[in-house]
VEXMAR-201771 format. One record per atom (N, C-alpha, C): residue in three letters; x, y, z. Coordinates in pm, whole numbers, plus 50000, padded with zeros to 5 digits. Example, Ala and Ser with C-alpha at 12.3 -4.5 7.8 and 13.67 -1.06 7.14 Angstrom:
BEGIN
ALA513194943150780ALA512304955050780ALA513204967050780SER512854977550708SER513674989450714SER512905000350787
***
This chain:
BEGIN
MET587994261144444MET589444263144427MET589944255244311PRO590704260844229PRO591174253744105PRO592174242044143ARG592094231944058ARG592984220244080ARG594414224044079PRO595214218644172PRO596694221344177PRO597314217144041ALA598194225544011ALA599034223343884ALA599784210343889ASP599884202843782ASP600704190643776ASP602154193243817LEU602724184943887LEU604114185943913LEU605094179143818PRO606284184143790PRO607284177743709PRO607764165343774PRO608444156843695PRO608864143843738PRO609654144943875ILE610504154243886ILE611404155144007ILE610614157044127ALA609444161944122ALA608584165744232ALA607434154644251ARG607654142844185ARG606594132144196ARG607154121044276SER608464122144311SER609094111144389SER608564112044532SER608874101544613SER608354100344748SER608594113844828SER609754119544811SER610034132344870SER611064139644789PHE611044153444797PHE611954161444715PHE612264174644784SER613384180544757SER613704193444811SER613024205044735THR612634214844806THR611994227044741THR612934233244643LEU614264233244679LEU615184239344586LEU615274232444453ALA615264218944455ALA615224210944337ALA613894213044252ALA612794214144326ALA611494216744262ALA611474229444188GLN611974240144270GLN611974253544210GLN612814254544091GLY613964246744095GLY614834246243978GLY614154239643857ALA613164231543883ALA612404224843778ALA611134233043740GLY611114245643792GLY610024253643746GLY608754254043838VAL608794247743957VAL607704247744044VAL607774260744130SER606554267144129SER606464279744201SER606434278244348ARG606754288344423ARG606724288244568ARG605274285944611SER604374292544550SER602944291244581SER602444276644568ARG602884270244462ARG602514256544440ARG603064247744550LEU604274250044589LEU604864242044699LEU604144243444835ARG603234254044846ARG602504255944960ARG601094249744962ARG600724243644852ARG599404237544833ARG599264226144928LYS598014223144968LYS597774212745079LYS597864198945028ASP598074196644897ASP598294182744854ASP599724178344870LEU600524188044918LEU601994185144954LEU602184186545107THR603024178345169THR603234179045307THR604784182745325ALA605114188545428ALA606524193445467ALA607064185645581PRO607564174445563PRO608144165745674PRO609264172845744TYR610064180145664TYR611224187545722TYR611354200945636ARG611994210345696ARG612144222845637ARG612934221645504GLY612334226945404GLY612984224945267GLY612644212745190VAL611754204345251VAL611414191745189VAL609874191845171ARG609474186445058ARG608044183645039ARG607814169044995ARG606544164545021ARG606214151444987ARG604834151344932ALA604674143944821ALA603344143444745ALA602394132444809SER602254132044946SER601414122445012SER601124127445142THR599954123445198THR599714126845337THR599694113545429ALA600124102445366ALA600154090145438ALA601384090345548PRO601134082945654PRO602204082145756PRO603524076845688MET604674081745739MET605884078045686MET606704067745766SER607224058145693SER608074048245765SER609404054945814LEU610164048945892LEU611494054145923LEU612384056045805ASP612334046345714ASP613154047145586ASP612684059445507GLU611334060645498GLU610924072745417GLU611304085845479ARG611224086245616ARG611594099045684ARG613074101345664CYS613914090945674CYS615334092945649CYS615524098345506ARG614934092345411ARG615134096245267ARG614604110145248ALA613594114345313ALA613084127545303ALA614054137845363TYR614654135045474TYR615634144345536TYR616854144045460SER617174133245396SER618454132445315SER618464142045199ARG617284147545160ARG617244156845053ARG617814169645090VAL617894172945215VAL618464184645263VAL619514183845364MET619934171545390MET620964169145493MET622254173745433PRO623014183045519PRO624384187245468PRO625294175545440ASP626244179045351ASP627294168645319ASP628094165245447GLY628484152445458GLY629354148745562GLY628534144245684MET627154145545683MET626384141245794MET625734127345763PHE625294120345868PHE624914106245856PHE623884104245966PHE623034093845939PHE622084089946038PHE622794081246140SER622454083946272SER623284077646380SER622404072146491HIS623004067646593HIS622454061846719HIS621294053046693SER620134055646759SER618974046146744SER618324046746607THR618464058046535THR618084058046396THR618834049346313ALA620204048446317ALA620964039546235ALA620734025546273ALA620624022546409ALA620364009546461ALA619094003746400ALA617914012846397ALA616664008146344ALA616834004846194LEU617624013046127LEU617804011445979LEU618563997545958TYR619413993346049TYR620093981346037TYR619203969846084GLY618103972446144GLY617173962646184GLY617543956946323LEU618293964246401LEU618753958846535LEU617453961446630PRO617253951846733PRO616213953946819PRO616383965146913LEU615363973246939LEU615403984847025LEU614243984247123PRO614313989347237PRO613133990547334PRO612134000447265PRO610873998747307PRO609834007847259PRO610184021847296THR610064030647195THR610334044747221THR609834052447103ASP609914064947119ASP609404074247012ASP610534076246901HIS610264069446788HIS611274070646681HIS610874081146580GLU609974090746614GLU609644101046525GLU610854110646503MET611744113146606MET612944120846592MET614084112946527LEU614604118846433LEU615774113046366LEU617084117146427HIS618004107846453HIS619274111546506HIS620204112346387VAL620954123446387VAL621834126146273VAL623074131046341GLY624254125246289GLY625584128246344GLY626334136846253ALA627314143846299ALA628264152146223ALA629634149146278ALA630574145446199ALA631924144146248ALA632584156046272ARG633324157846389ARG634074169146417ARG635054172346297PRO635284185646268PRO634794197246337PRO633534202546295ARG632734195046223ARG631434199746178ARG630484202446300ARG629624210946292ARG628624212946395ARG627374203246384ALA626844199246496ALA625634190946500ALA624494197446430PRO623724190346343PRO622584197346283PRO621594200746375ARG620854212046347ARG619784216246435ARG618554219446331ALA617424211946359ALA616344212946271ALA615154205946349ALA613904210346317ALA612754204246381ALA612654189646342GLY612484181146431GLY612444166846414GLY613724159046406ILE614804166546438ILE616164161546433ILE616844162646561VAL617494151546602VAL618374152046723VAL619824151546673GLY620484162246687GLY621854163146633GLY622984158446732HIS623934152846676HIS625114147746755HIS626454151846691ARG627344157346762ARG628674160646717ARG629534150146771VAL630224141946682VAL630954130746727VAL632374130946665SER633214123646734SER634634121346686SER634574108146616LEU634514108346473LEU634424096646401LEU635184098746268ASP636094089446224ASP636664088646102ASP635684086745989GLU635594095845898GLU634564094545795GLU634764082545712GLY635904075245720GLY635884062845659GLY635114051945720ARG634574054745837ARG633704046145910ARG632204047645878ILE632014057145781ILE630574059545738ILE630354051145610VAL629314043345605VAL629014034145499VAL627584037545449GLY627314031645334GLY626014033645266GLY625054021745301LEU623924024045352LEU622954014145379LEU621674017245298ARG621454009245186ARG620254012245109ARG620304026745060GLY621454031545032GLY621624045644986GLY621704055945086LEU621594052845215LEU621584061745332LEU622854061545408PRO623464072745442PRO624744071945507PRO624594068845662VAL625274059445702VAL625224054345853VAL626564050345897PRO626844050646019PRO628104045146066PRO628204029846045ALA629384024646047ALA629574009546040ALA628814002646153PRO628393991246146PRO627593985146245PRO628183985346389VAL629483983246399VAL630153982346529VAL630063995846596GLU630254007246510GLU630224021046564GLU628754024246618VAL627824018446545VAL626364020746599VAL626224015146741LEU626784003646762LEU626643996746899LEU627334006146989LEU628464011846962LEU629074020147054LEU628284033447090GLU627584038446985GLU626704049447006GLU625514045947098LEU624934033747074LEU623864029347154LEU624194027447305ALA625474026447335ALA625944025147478ALA625504036447563GLY625334047847500GLY624894059547580GLY623434061047589MET622674051547535MET621264052647527MET620494040747591LEU621174029447591LEU620494017147625LEU621104011747757GLY620194002747825GLY620653995747936GLY621463982547901HIS621843975348001HIS622613962847971HIS621963953047889ASP620713948547923ASP620033938047844ASP619773941847698ASP619463954947686ASP619083959747549ASP620333960347467LEU621493962447532LEU622753962747456LEU623203947447421VAL622853938847507VAL623173924447482VAL622323920047355ARG621013924047357ARG620233919947241ARG620693927047116ALA621103938647127ALA621623945947001ALA622923939746952GLY623853936047050GLY625063929147008GLY624753915546955ASP623923907947016ASP623623894546959ASP623033896246821ALA622273907046791ALA621653907546659ALA622743911146563LEU623883917646593LEU624923920746501LEU625653908546464VAL625753898246552VAL626493886346526VAL625593874946502ARG624363877246458ARG623243867146444ARG623853856446352ARG622923845546354ARG623303833346267ARG623123836946120THR622113842846077THR621813845745936THR622193859745909ASP623043862045800ASP623573874845763ASP624103884045870PRO624983878545946PRO625643887346055PRO626293899345993LEU626153910546082LEU626763923046041LEU628153924746088SER628613916646180SER629863917246248SER630303904446305SER631313904646378SER631763891246448SER631933895946594LEU631883886246679LEU631963889446823LEU633313894346860GLU634323889546777GLU635773894246803GLU635893908746763GLU635273912746647GLU635283926546611GLU634513935546710LEU633483930746764LEU632683938946858LEU633493941146989ARG634113930647039ARG634833932047157ARG636103939847135ALA636683938847028ALA637983946847004ALA637613962146998ALA636413965746930ALA636033979046924ALA635683985547070ILE634983976947141ILE634513980747272ILE635723983247363ALA636713973947349ALA637913975747427ALA638603989347400GLN638523994347291GLN639094006747245GLN638254019147268GLY637024016647311GLY636014028247330GLY636224036747452HIS637364039647490HIS637624047847611HIS636884060847597GLY636274063747713GLY635604077047733GLY634244078147662ARG633864067347591ARG632534067847526ARG631404068147633PRO630324075347617PRO629304073947703PRO628664059647716GLY628604054947839GLY627954042147859GLY628944029947832ILE630244032347816ILE631164022647772ILE631344011147882ARG631174015048005ARG631274004748117ARG630103995648107THR628994001148081THR627833991548071THR627893982947950LEU628473988247846LEU628643980547715LEU629693969547738ARG630803972747804ARG631803962447836ARG631243951147923THR630393953148011THR629783942448087THR628833935148001ALA628043942147914ALA627123935547827ALA627843927047721ALA628943930547678ALA629713923647581ALA630013909347632GLU630203907247753GLU630493894247818GLU629413885547803TRP628263890747781TRP626913882447772TRP626483880147621MET627183887147536MET626873886247392MET627253872247333ARG626433866447245ARG626803853547187ARG626453854447036PRO627233847246953PRO626853846446817PRO625813836946791ARG625293836346668ARG624453826146608ARG622963826346664THR622553838246724THR621113839046766THR620283841446649ASP618963839646657ASP618033842146563ASP616923852346606SER616783855946727SER615893866346758SER616183871446904PRO615773883946927PRO615993890547050PRO615273882747172MET614243876447143MET613553869147243MET614313857447286GLU615103850947196GLU616033840047229GLU617123844747328THR617613856847302THR618553863847387THR617993866147524THR616803870547527THR616053874547657THR615893861247740LEU615463850447671LEU615183837647737LEU616583831747788ARG617673833047716ARG618893827547761ARG619373835947884LEU619213847947885LEU619643856447993LEU618893851948121ALA617523849948107ALA616713846348217ALA617203832848275LEU617453823048190LEU617863809648242LEU619163811148322VAL620143818048260VAL621493818948330VAL621333826148468ARG620543837448464ARG620403845548589ARG619683836848693ALA618903827948653ALA618173819048752ALA619093807348805GLY620253807048763GLY621243796648810GLY621363783948726LEU620673784448614LEU620663772948521LEU621973773048437PRO622383761948384PRO623543762748291PRO623253769848172GLU624243776348114GLU623953784047983GLU623723773047878PRO622613774347810PRO622313764847696PRO623223767947575ASN623333757747493ASN623863759647356ASN622843767647269ILE623403776347178ILE622553783847086ILE622533778546953ASN621323776746900ASN621053770946760ASN621943758246746HIS621783749546846HIS622473736446826HIS621883728646716VAL622793722346634VAL622353714746514VAL622263700046543ILE621283693746506ILE621123678846520ILE620583672846388ASP620933659746375ASP620513652746251ASP619063647846287ILE618163650046204ILE616723645046226ILE616413635346120GLY617353629146045GLY617043618845958GLY616763622845811ASP616863613645714ASP616593616245574ASP617543627345523GLY618703629445569GLY619543638245529GLY619243652645579ARG618393654445674ARG617943667045715ARG618643670045853SER618693684045889SER619143687446014SER618253697746073ALA618213701146196ALA617463710646267ALA618333719146357HIS618033732246359HIS618613740846447HIS617713742646573LEU618183739046691LEU617373740646805LEU617693755546871ASP616613763346895ASP616833776246946ASP617863775847068LEU617643768747170LEU618483766847283LEU618513752147312ALA619613746347362ALA619623732547393ALA620703728747499TYR620343717047569TYR621253711347658TYR621473697147603PRO622473696447518PRO622793683547440PRO623053671447535SER623643674247652SER623893663047730SER622633655447791HIS621633664147795HIS620273659047842HIS619263658047731ARG619703660747607ARG618953659547498ARG617593667247525LEU617773679347573LEU616633688047602LEU616673699847504ALA615693702047428ALA615623713047333ALA614623723247385ILE614973736147377ILE614143747147414ILE613763755747282GLU612523755447252GLU612053762447133GLU611153774847165TYR611603786547129TYR610723798547145TYR609833801047021ASP608563800447037ASP607623803046939ASP607233818646928GLY607763825446826GLY607273838546800GLY605833838946741ASP605363850546717ASP603993852146669ASP603893845646533HIS604943846246444HIS604893840346305HIS604633825046315HIS605023818746421HIS604793803846434HIS603323801346448ARG602573811346504ARG601083810646519ARG600243815146405THR600683826946351THR599853833946243THR600283828246104ASN601343822146081ASN601683817445954ASN601363803545934ASP600303800345853ASP599813786245846ASP600813776645800ARG601643781145699ARG602663771545643ARG603723769445753GLN604133780145825GLN605083777645928GLN604533768546043TYR603303769946076TYR602683761246183TYR602793747046141HIS602503743446021HIS602693729745975HIS604113723845963LEU605013733345919LEU606373730045917LEU606963727546061ASP606523734446147ASP606923733246284ASP606543720046341GLY605193715546317GLY604803703246358GLY605623691846310ASP605923691946183ASP606743680646123ASP608123681346181ARG608693693346197ARG610083694746237ARG610093689946391LEU609203693446475LEU609223689846614LEU609033673746636TRP608173668846552TRP607963654046553TRP609263646646522ARG609993651946429ARG611293645946398ARG612273646546498ILE612363658546574ILE613273660946684ILE612943650346796GLU611753649746829GLU611293640546938GLU611623625946899LYS611423623246778LYS611733608646730LYS613123606146750ARG614043615646752ARG615433613446771ARG615853612146926GLY614793612747004GLY615043611047151GLY615133623947220TRP614863634047169TRP614953647847236TRP613643651647302ARG613713657547428ARG612553663047480ARG612433678547446ILE611243683147420ILE611173697247378ILE610333705647482VAL610843716447518VAL610043726047602VAL609813737447512ARG608443739047479ARG608113751047391ARG607613762847474LEU608133774047437LEU607773786147511LEU607403798247415ASN606563806347472ASN606293818047396ASN606193830547486ARG605733841847425ARG605843854347498ARG605143854247639SER604023846947647SER603263845647769SER604073840847878HIS605063833047851HIS605933826347956HIS607053835647998MET607233847347935MET608373855947961MET608033867548064ALA606933868248114ALA606563877548213ALA607383876348340ARG607503887148418ARG608303886348540ARG609663880848519ALA610363886348432ALA611713881448407ALA611823866448365GLY610813862048293GLY610773848048240GLY610573837848347GLU609803841948451GLU609553832148561GLU609003818848521GLU607983818948434GLU607363805948399GLU608253798848304ALA608953806048215ALA609913798948123ALA611013791748206VAL611563799148304VAL612563792748387VAL611973780448458ARG610863782448510ARG610353770948591ARG610163758548500ARG609683759548373ARG609443748848290ARG610783743048244VAL611703750048225VAL613063744648189VAL613763737648305ARG613533743348420ARG614173737548541ARG613553723848576ASP612103723448555ASP611463711248582ASP611883700448484ALA611993704648362ALA612413694648253ALA613773689348284LEU614713697848321LEU616043692748356LEU616043683648478ALA615173687148577ALA615213679348702ALA614513666148671SER613553664948583SER612903652748558SER613873642948469MET614953649248408MET615893641148337MET617203638448405GLY617063640948549GLY618153636348629GLY619143646748655ARG618893659648614ARG619793670748635ARG619463677448768ASN620493678748854ASN620243686348974ASN620363701848936THR619333708848963THR619293722848926THR619003730949040PRO619563743349049PRO619273753349157PRO617883756249172LEU617333757449292LEU615963761149317LEU615793775649293
***
């Protein structure tokens, strides 16, 4: 079989529309050759490698009708919000009324009531504003997943919204799917978090009857330095540190952690270090360790 003809520049990008390629002189027979894949109708890609979410969105955007946007869990994932494990192969695409929801293979279409002024650009892709995405997630997620998503929007580093903005939008979300669950979840959302596991740990502690800890409490550790404690009970000088995988796999992070924790302890704080293995069964072991630490420091805690 002869070697496929070279493609013009427009067809060498990560993905391209067949109409654009034909306009550049690419024949229909060339567009059917096996060196090109068809992730969506009317789209071709000069690669057989698996596609990331961002790449799939960019591929579909080549043929996405004007006025439509990536929505729901697709938009949330593009924003980097934590989501429960699920099949993200389907792209959620919204259309503001009176437009019809899109229908295409690999696409979940939504017809929504949304002011087009609430559509923003995210790395060149159209998505709803962050608060609107949280309202969309209310119809898809349960209570704790909504709390984690809300915490991520008002996180300590590069927050996408404020807690006041979230609660104001939720209060006005009358009739939205899942709005009651979201309103309950909003009461548990807190700003300044660093990770969804910190949120999960905080929820476990409070549900077990322990006092709600401070989030990212800042202390002086000497030599003009300060440290953010993941969770803390300042009155008992008890710090709770959650170690994600990067604390273990990143050699530089491992050594920085050792120095940081030594300085925290030197200032008279006790540290309870936790990781994913302690979070099984609704954080049973994590709760036990924190409860024992508080009890040993003279705090009467619920059994």
